[in-house]
Structures are given as C-alpha cells and as structure tokens.
C-alpha positions as CSV (number, residue, x, y, z in Angstrom):
1,M,6.6,93.1,-17.0
2,R,8.0,89.6,-16.4
3,K,6.8,89.7,-12.8
4,H,3.3,90.6,-14.1
5,R,3.4,87.6,-16.5
6,V,4.5,85.3,-13.8
7,L,1.7,86.4,-11.5
8,K,-0.8,86.1,-14.3
9,T,0.4,82.6,-15.1
10,L,0.2,81.7,-11.4
11,A,-3.3,83.1,-11.1
12,T,-4.4,81.2,-14.2
13,T,-2.9,78.0,-12.9
14,V,-4.5,78.3,-9.5
15,A,-7.9,79.0,-11.2
16,V,-7.5,75.9,-13.4
17,V,-6.6,73.8,-10.4
18,L,-9.6,75.1,-8.4
19,L,-11.8,74.4,-11.4
20,V,-10.6,70.9,-11.7
21,V,-11.0,70.2,-8.0
22,L,-14.4,71.7,-7.9
23,T,-15.6,70.0,-11.0
24,G,-14.1,66.7,-9.8
25,G,-15.8,67.2,-6.5
26,F,-19.1,67.8,-8.2
27,F,-18.7,64.6,-10.3
28,V,-17.6,62.6,-7.2
29,Y,-20.6,64.0,-5.3
30,R,-23.0,63.2,-8.1
31,H,-21.5,59.7,-8.5
32,L,-21.9,59.0,-4.7
33,D,-25.4,60.4,-4.6
34,N,-26.5,58.3,-7.6
35,N,-25.1,55.2,-5.8
36,I,-27.9,55.3,-3.1
37,T,-31.1,53.3,-3.8
38,G,-34.2,54.9,-2.3
39,I,-37.6,53.2,-1.6
40,D,-40.7,55.4,-1.3
41,V,-42.6,54.3,1.8
42,T,-45.4,56.8,1.5
43,G,-48.6,55.0,2.3
44,A,-46.9,51.6,2.2
45,L,-46.8,51.2,6.0
46,G,-50.5,52.2,6.5
47,D,-52.0,54.6,8.9
48,E,-52.0,52.5,12.1
49,R,-48.4,53.3,13.1
50,P,-47.0,54.2,16.5
51,A,-47.0,57.9,17.4
52,E,-43.7,59.9,17.1
53,V,-42.1,61.0,20.3
54,V,-42.6,64.7,21.0
55,K,-40.1,66.3,23.4
56,D,-38.8,69.7,24.1
57,T,-35.4,69.0,22.5
58,P,-33.4,70.9,19.7
59,Q,-34.4,68.1,17.2
60,K,-36.8,65.2,17.3
61,P,-35.6,61.8,18.5
62,L,-35.0,59.4,15.6
63,N,-35.3,55.6,15.4
64,V,-33.4,54.1,12.4
65,L,-33.7,50.4,11.6
66,L,-30.4,49.1,10.3
67,L,-30.6,45.9,8.2
68,G,-27.7,43.7,7.0
69,S,-29.0,41.7,4.0
70,D,-27.4,38.7,2.4
71,T,-28.4,39.6,-1.1
72,R,-29.2,42.5,-3.3
73,A,-30.6,42.5,-6.8
74,G,-28.0,42.2,-9.5
75,Q,-25.2,41.0,-7.2
76,T,-23.8,37.6,-6.5
77,G,-21.8,36.1,-3.7
78,H,-24.7,35.7,-1.3
79,I,-23.7,34.4,2.1
80,G,-25.0,31.0,2.8
81,G,-25.6,30.2,-0.9
82,D,-28.9,31.0,-2.7
83,T,-31.5,32.5,-0.3
84,P,-34.7,34.4,-0.6
85,G,-32.9,37.5,0.8
86,L,-32.8,37.3,4.6
87,S,-31.9,40.0,7.1
88,D,-29.3,38.3,9.2
89,T,-28.4,41.5,11.1
90,T,-31.1,43.9,12.5
91,I,-30.3,46.8,14.8
92,L,-32.8,49.3,16.0
93,L,-30.7,52.5,16.4
94,H,-32.1,55.2,18.7
95,I,-30.7,58.8,18.4
96,S,-31.7,61.1,21.2
97,G,-33.4,64.4,20.5
98,D,-30.6,66.4,22.1
99,R,-28.1,64.5,19.9
100,K,-25.9,63.6,22.8
101,L,-26.2,59.9,22.8
102,A,-27.2,56.9,20.6
103,Y,-27.7,53.3,21.2
104,G,-28.4,50.3,18.9
105,V,-30.4,47.3,19.9
106,S,-29.7,44.0,18.1
107,L,-32.7,41.9,17.4
108,P,-32.1,38.1,17.1
109,R,-33.0,36.7,13.7
110,D,-34.2,33.4,15.3
111,A,-36.7,34.9,17.7
112,M,-40.2,33.7,17.2
113,V,-42.6,36.7,16.7
114,E,-46.1,37.4,15.5
115,R,-45.6,39.0,12.1
116,P,-48.2,41.4,10.7
117,E,-49.8,41.2,7.3
118,C,-47.4,42.5,4.7
119,E,-47.3,43.1,1.0
120,K,-45.0,40.6,-0.7
121,K,-41.9,42.1,-2.1
122,D,-42.3,40.4,-5.4
123,G,-45.7,42.2,-5.9
124,S,-47.7,38.9,-6.0
125,G,-50.1,40.0,-3.3
126,T,-50.4,40.1,0.5
127,D,-48.9,37.7,3.1
128,P,-51.2,37.1,6.1
129,G,-48.4,37.1,8.6
130,G,-48.5,35.0,11.8
131,L,-46.0,33.2,14.0
132,S,-42.6,32.9,12.4
133,M,-38.9,33.7,12.9
134,F,-38.1,37.4,12.9
135,N,-36.0,37.4,9.8
136,A,-38.8,35.9,7.7
137,A,-40.3,39.4,7.6
138,Y,-37.5,40.5,5.3
139,A,-37.7,37.4,3.1
140,V,-41.5,38.0,2.7
141,G,-41.7,41.7,2.3
142,G,-38.3,43.3,2.4
143,P,-37.4,46.2,4.6
144,L,-41.0,47.6,4.7
145,C,-42.3,44.3,6.2
146,T,-39.5,44.4,8.7
147,V,-40.3,48.0,9.7
148,K,-44.0,47.0,10.1
149,T,-43.0,44.0,12.2
150,V,-40.7,46.0,14.5
151,E,-43.3,48.8,15.0
152,K,-46.0,46.2,15.8
153,L,-43.8,44.4,18.3
154,T,-42.3,47.4,20.0
155,N,-44.8,50.3,19.5
156,V,-41.8,52.4,18.5
157,R,-42.1,54.6,15.5
158,I,-39.4,53.9,12.9
159,N,-38.4,57.1,11.2
160,H,-35.9,55.7,8.7
161,F,-34.4,52.4,7.6
162,V,-31.1,51.6,6.0
163,V,-30.2,48.3,4.3
164,I,-26.6,47.4,3.8
165,D,-25.8,44.4,1.6
166,F,-22.9,42.2,2.8
167,N,-21.0,42.5,-0.5
168,G,-20.8,46.3,0.0
169,F,-19.9,45.8,3.6
170,R,-16.9,43.8,2.6
171,K,-15.8,46.6,0.2
172,M,-16.2,49.2,3.0
173,V,-13.8,47.3,5.2
174,D,-11.3,47.0,2.3
175,A,-11.6,50.8,1.7
176,L,-10.6,51.4,5.3
177,G,-7.6,49.3,4.9
178,G,-9.0,46.6,7.3
179,V,-10.6,46.6,10.7
180,E,-9.0,45.1,13.9
181,V,-10.5,42.0,15.5
182,C,-9.5,39.7,18.3
183,V,-10.2,36.0,17.8
184,P,-9.8,34.1,21.1
185,K,-9.2,30.7,19.5
186,E,-8.6,29.3,16.1
187,V,-11.8,28.8,14.0
188,N,-12.1,25.9,11.5
189,D,-15.7,25.9,10.4
190,D,-15.8,23.4,7.5
191,E,-19.6,23.7,7.1
192,G,-19.4,27.5,6.6
193,H,-15.9,27.3,4.9
194,I,-14.7,29.8,7.5
195,H,-11.1,29.6,8.9
196,L,-9.7,32.3,11.2
197,A,-6.4,32.3,13.1
198,A,-6.3,33.1,16.8
199,G,-5.0,36.5,17.9
200,T,-5.5,40.2,17.3
201,Y,-5.1,41.4,13.7
202,D,-6.7,43.4,10.9
203,V,-9.2,41.7,8.7
204,K,-10.2,42.6,5.1
205,G,-12.3,41.3,2.4
206,Q,-13.7,37.8,2.8
207,R,-12.1,37.4,6.2
208,A,-13.9,40.4,7.6
209,L,-17.2,38.9,6.3
210,D,-16.3,35.5,7.7
211,Y,-15.7,37.1,11.1
212,V,-19.1,38.7,11.3
213,R,-20.9,35.6,9.9
214,V,-19.4,32.8,11.8
215,R,-21.8,31.1,14.3
216,H,-20.1,27.9,15.1
217,E,-16.6,26.9,16.5
218,I,-15.9,30.3,18.0
219,S,-18.8,30.6,20.5
220,D,-21.1,28.4,22.6
221,N,-24.3,30.2,21.8
222,G,-24.5,30.4,18.1
223,D,-26.4,33.5,16.8
224,I,-26.2,35.4,20.1
225,G,-22.4,35.3,20.1
226,R,-22.4,36.4,16.5
227,M,-24.6,39.4,17.3
228,K,-22.1,40.5,20.0
229,R,-19.2,40.1,17.7
230,Q,-21.0,42.1,15.1
231,Q,-21.6,44.9,17.6
232,T,-17.9,44.8,18.6
233,F,-16.9,44.9,14.9
234,L,-19.2,47.8,14.1
235,A,-17.7,49.7,17.0
236,S,-14.2,49.0,15.8
237,M,-15.2,50.0,12.2
238,A,-16.7,53.2,13.4
239,N,-13.5,54.1,15.1
240,K,-11.5,53.4,12.0
241,A,-13.9,55.4,9.8
242,V,-13.7,58.6,11.9
243,S,-9.9,58.3,12.5
244,A,-7.5,60.9,11.3
245,G,-6.0,58.2,9.0
246,T,-9.3,58.0,7.1
247,L,-10.6,61.6,7.2
248,A,-7.2,63.0,6.2
249,N,-6.8,60.6,3.3
250,P,-9.0,61.8,0.4
251,V,-8.4,58.6,-1.7
252,R,-9.3,56.3,1.2
253,L,-12.3,58.5,2.2
254,V,-13.8,58.5,-1.3
255,R,-13.3,54.8,-1.7
256,F,-15.0,54.2,1.6
257,L,-17.9,56.5,0.7
258,D,-18.2,54.9,-2.7
259,A,-18.4,51.4,-1.2
260,A,-20.8,52.6,1.5
261,T,-23.2,54.4,-0.8
262,K,-23.2,51.5,-3.4
263,S,-24.3,49.1,-0.6
264,L,-27.1,51.3,0.7
265,T,-30.8,51.1,0.2
266,T,-32.9,53.5,2.3
267,D,-36.3,55.2,2.5
268,T,-36.5,58.2,0.3
269,G,-36.2,60.4,3.5
270,L,-32.5,59.5,3.6
271,A,-31.7,58.6,0.0
272,S,-29.2,61.4,-0.8
273,L,-25.8,62.5,0.4
274,N,-27.3,65.8,1.6
275,K,-29.8,64.0,3.8
276,L,-27.3,61.5,5.1
277,A,-24.8,64.3,5.7
278,G,-27.4,66.3,7.5
279,L,-28.1,63.5,9.8
280,A,-24.4,62.9,10.4
281,K,-23.8,66.6,11.1
282,S,-26.7,66.7,13.6
283,M,-24.8,63.9,15.5
284,K,-21.5,65.7,15.7
285,G,-22.0,66.1,19.5
286,V,-22.4,62.4,20.0
287,G,-19.0,61.1,21.2
288,L,-17.9,57.6,20.5
289,D,-18.3,56.9,24.2
290,Q,-22.0,57.8,23.9
291,I,-22.7,55.3,21.1
292,Q,-23.8,52.0,22.7
293,F,-24.7,48.6,21.5
294,L,-26.8,46.0,23.3
295,T,-29.1,43.0,22.6
296,V,-32.8,42.9,23.3
297,P,-33.5,40.8,26.4
298,F,-34.5,37.3,25.2
299,Q,-35.1,33.7,26.4
300,T,-35.7,30.3,25.0
301,Y,-38.9,29.7,23.0
302,E,-40.2,26.7,24.9
303,P,-41.9,24.8,22.0
304,D,-38.5,24.7,20.2
305,P,-35.2,25.1,22.2
306,N,-33.4,26.0,19.0
307,R,-35.5,29.2,18.8
308,L,-35.7,32.4,21.0
309,Q,-38.4,34.8,22.1
310,W,-38.1,38.3,23.5
311,A,-38.1,38.3,27.3
312,P,-40.5,40.6,29.4
313,G,-37.5,42.9,30.1
314,A,-37.7,44.0,26.4
315,N,-40.7,46.1,27.2
316,R,-38.6,48.2,29.6
317,L,-36.2,48.8,26.7
318,W,-39.0,49.9,24.3
319,Y,-40.3,52.2,26.9
320,R,-37.0,54.0,27.2
321,I,-36.8,54.3,23.4
322,R,-40.4,55.6,23.1
323,N,-39.7,58.2,25.7
324,D,-36.2,59.2,24.5
325,L,-34.5,58.1,27.7
326,P,-30.9,57.0,28.1
327,L,-30.1,53.4,29.0
328,N,-30.0,52.8,32.8
329,K,-28.0,50.4,34.9
330,R,-30.5,47.6,34.3
331,F,-28.9,47.2,30.9
332,A,-25.3,48.0,31.9
333,D,-24.0,44.4,31.7
334,D,-25.0,44.1,28.0
335,V,-23.5,47.4,26.7
336,T,-20.6,47.7,24.3
337,T,-19.5,51.3,23.4
338,A,-17.9,52.5,20.2
339,E,-15.1,54.2,22.2
340,T,-11.9,52.2,22.3
341,K,-9.7,51.4,25.2
342,N,-6.3,50.2,24.3
343,G,-7.4,50.1,20.7
344,R,-10.5,47.9,21.3
345,P,-14.2,48.8,21.8
346,S,-15.1,49.0,25.5
347,G,-17.9,47.2,27.4
348,S,-18.5,43.8,28.8
349,P,-19.9,41.0,26.7
350,S,-23.6,40.2,27.1
351,P,-24.7,37.3,29.3
352,T,-26.2,34.2,27.9
353,P,-30.0,34.3,28.6
354,S,-31.9,31.8,30.6
355,G,-32.3,28.7,28.6
356,S,-30.6,30.1,25.5
357,P,-29.7,27.6,22.8
358,S,-26.5,25.8,23.6
359,G,-26.0,27.8,26.7
360,S,-26.4,27.2,30.4
361,P,-29.2,28.9,32.4
362,S,-28.4,32.4,33.6
363,S,-30.1,35.8,33.8
364,S,-31.2,37.6,30.6
365,P,-29.3,40.6,29.3
366,G,-30.1,43.7,31.2
367,E,-31.7,41.8,34.1
368,G,-28.7,41.4,36.4
369,S,-26.2,43.4,38.3
370,S,-22.6,44.2,37.2
371,E,-20.5,41.1,36.6
372,S,-17.2,40.2,38.2
373,T,-14.1,40.1,36.1
374,Q,-14.1,36.3,36.2
375,A,-17.8,36.2,35.1
376,A,-17.2,38.7,32.3
377,A,-14.3,36.5,31.0
378,A,-16.7,33.5,31.0
379,R,-19.3,35.5,29.1
380,A,-16.6,36.6,26.6
381,A,-15.7,33.0,26.0
382,E,-19.4,32.1,25.4
383,N,-19.7,34.8,22.8
384,G,-16.4,34.2,21.0
385,L,-14.8,37.5,22.2
386,C,-11.5,38.3,23.8
387,T,-11.5,39.5,27.3
C-alpha cells in the first residue's frame, strides 16, 4: 500500500512538473512570438518587381535583406545621436534552393545610387527618388524603400527583409555572454567616444556595439573596413549562438531569443517564431563553412572621392544570385566564412577598391586572383582586422 502511495505521489509530481514546464514553454513561446514586429508589404512594393528564381530544387531559393538600424520607435540610445533612422548595415543574404549554402553581400551605405520613387515612412506622401547615398532609402521610406531600391539596382527579387535595431543587437551579444574579437591596435576615437584595447578578447554591451560601429582610428578605409569587421563579428556571433554552450543552456538560450525577437522587425511572411523556425530548420544542412560573407564590388564615385559607386563587377554577382549559383573564384579574395579556424572566422580580408576613399589604388573585390600571405596581411591592416 505504501509503495502504491509512493508511486502515485511520484506520478502526480511528474505530471505537475511536466505541466509547469509545458505551460512555461507556452508562455515563453507566446512572449517571444509577440516580441516580433511585422510589416505587411502586400501591394506596397508595386507590381513591377523582379521575377522569382524558378529552379528544380527541393525548395525555392530565397533572398533576405538584413538591415541594421540605428533607431527604433520607442527606444533611445541611437548611435551617432539623433538621426532620421539610417540603415548603417545592409546585407543581401542569398540562401540556395538546395539549402546547402548561403552567402551575404554587404552593400556600402555611402554608395551613390539612383533611388526609385518611394512612399515616405511618415505617411506624408511620395518621395520622387533620384541620385543619393544608398542608406538615404531607409531614412526616407524605411525597409520598404530599401527593398525597392535594392530590387531596382540588382534585378534580384527580395523575398523577405529583417531589420535589427542596434540596441537589441547589444542585448543579443550580452545574452551570449560576449563575442570574441581581435583588435590589431589600440583604438582611441574621441569623436565617436570609442576606446578599444588591442588584443583578442570577448566584448559585451557597449564595447560590442563600439567594435562594429568604429570607422576611424582602426582602419585606413573608413566604412569599408567597418563592413569587413561587421562580417567577421557576425561570423563569430553565429558560432557562439550555435555552440553547445548556448544550445545546452536554457537560460542563456531564452535570453538570447528574447533579445533577438525584441530587436526584430520583419515582413509578415517571417513575423512569427513558427515562420522563423521553419526557415532555420530548412537551413539545417548549411554548415558554417558554407555561410559566406563578401562586399559588393565597388569603386570611387568620381564627382566626390568621399563617396563610392558599385563597380561593373557587381553585375556578375547579381547574375549569380538571380540564377541561384554559388560564388566562384572571381570573388574568392573577398570571402569570409562563418566557420572558425583556431577560434576565429576564416577567410581573407577584402581588398581596398581602386580609388577607394583613404585607400591606395588596387583591384576591386572579386576582380583579382588569390593574394599572397603578405598581401593578405596588408589588407587586414587596411580593414582593421587581425591577420
């Protein structure tokens, strides 16, 4: 009889524990799901859009525009002070139809482009567009105008967009317990109030944000070096996020997911945990060594040496994305992969383009042959990266 009571008590206890876990899981799920902000793009982008790629693959290829924004409604602590909401980081992420590879292309914010007509994000009417810096599209019309601009310039259909605000980014890094960086020389940027010690160490909070923001002191080519450091940081962050130390730690994982979802604004096609998880699940066959980062080929914008323009080689890149093709050796020198070697993301730093601001003339990214170790070290120094 006593044994029966013990078994009954144990069964009841297990049932209660399971109920608490399942109920807690439900509330955690609902909390995380409600964190995500969705924007309905139905009809907002018009009918004259690039065609989607049709291939005989298990799933359709996807192109996702990733935007790092310096502000979000209701939040403070904008980088660079009060701004109209600029997108300082833009990456066009291509995911292959066979889900075996993915590569992200950084688009310089200072590139001069022909921006299409866009609805203003404050609802005050239509902006006629015209020649402007690339990141002005976000300031004028938010993510929808940026999507329209990228589609017009590349003839690549954007399937989804994701905006990550920098305040949330900082919390994501904190939730992971920090992300490793390597700073080749001490940084004392009094203008941006950024100070970083030389060496390899983990950064959290404001220091993590400072590392991905800094343009001066650390590199010779301003925004281009910053883009390469952002690519390297994202690769290091991806490794930390999928590490056993994160996935096997429920508290750390929930904190990371909470910070990530709070910082996200997406199109409604991705604005739920189910949809995001479905996309992530479809990519389970993509190894970290098959996630690559590079920068669009660019050159100096001749009317203003402080600005850039996309180089003709960019068209070869858009062709590969439109046709769901892997990167070829033409772009090998500019690729960084998310896979780590000796604890650091692999890949050689990108070259400085011909006539790039504050840089000496050389070939554009993706236009030259493989670099020697000495040349790669020089490029690393230009971009503020360790060799």
